[in-house]
C-alpha positions in Angstrom: 5.7 19.9 1.4 8.2 19.6 4.2 9.1 22.2 7.0 12.1 21.8 9.3 11.7 23.0 12.9 14.4 24.2 15.3 14.3 21.0 17.3 15.1 18.8 14.3 11.5 17.8 13.8 9.8 18.3 10.5 6.3 18.2 9.0 5.0 16.5 5.8 1.7 17.5 4.5 -0.3 15.4 2.0 -3.9 15.8 0.9 -5.9 14.7 4.0 -2.9 13.7 6.1 -0.4 15.6 8.2 2.7 14.0 9.6 5.0 15.5 12.3 8.3 13.7 12.8 10.3 14.2 15.9 13.8 12.6 16.3 14.4 11.6 19.9 18.0 10.9 18.8 19.7 10.0 15.6 18.3 6.4 15.5 14.8 6.9 17.2 11.9 8.7 15.5 8.4 9.5 16.7 5.9 10.0 14.0 2.5 11.7 14.6 0.0 10.9 11.8 -3.1 13.1 11.6 -6.1 12.3 9.4 -7.5 15.8 8.9 -10.8 14.5 7.3 -11.6 12.2 10.2 -10.2 14.5 12.9 -8.1 11.8 14.5 -4.4 11.2 15.1 -1.9 8.5 16.3 1.8 8.4 17.1 4.4 5.7 16.5 7.9 5.2 17.6 10.7 3.2 16.0 14.4 2.8 15.4 15.9 3.8 12.1 19.4 3.8 10.5 19.9 7.5 11.1 21.1 8.4 7.7 18.1 10.1 6.2 15.1 10.9 8.5 13.2 12.5 5.5 12.9 9.0 4.1 13.2 6.8 7.2 10.1 8.2 8.9 7.8 6.2 6.6 9.2 3.0 8.0 8.3 4.1 11.5 4.8 5.1 10.3 4.3 1.7 8.7 6.1 -0.6 11.2 6.6 1.4 14.4 5.1 0.7 17.8 1.9 2.8 18.5 2.3 5.0 21.6 -0.2 5.1 24.4 -2.2 8.3 24.4 -0.6 9.8 27.5 2.9 9.4 26.1 1.9 10.7 22.6 0.1 13.7 24.2 3.3 14.6 26.1 5.3 14.7 22.9 2.5 16.4 20.7 0.4 18.5 23.1 -0.9 20.7 20.3 -2.3 17.7 18.3 -3.9 16.3 21.5 -5.8 19.6 21.9 -7.0 19.7 18.3 -7.8 16.1 17.4 -9.1 12.9 19.0 -6.5 10.1 19.6 -7.0 7.0 17.4 -6.9 4.1 19.9 
């Protein structure tokens, strides 16, 4: 299931995982990955082609650079309040 937000971000929900994807621009995505069972989350940033964010986010999830907690918390404050950050 996917939901598009007013800022261009969108959410993907799968069984025990929740992903929130935020485009910083056409070619840079930030992906928050939440493991709902373990109650932890992490965030990754990476460059993409910019043609289809609904598919390109997976590349950032798999190969992106993990963000430091303070940066991830600034982008996803609601996740930081709900879950522990996966170091």
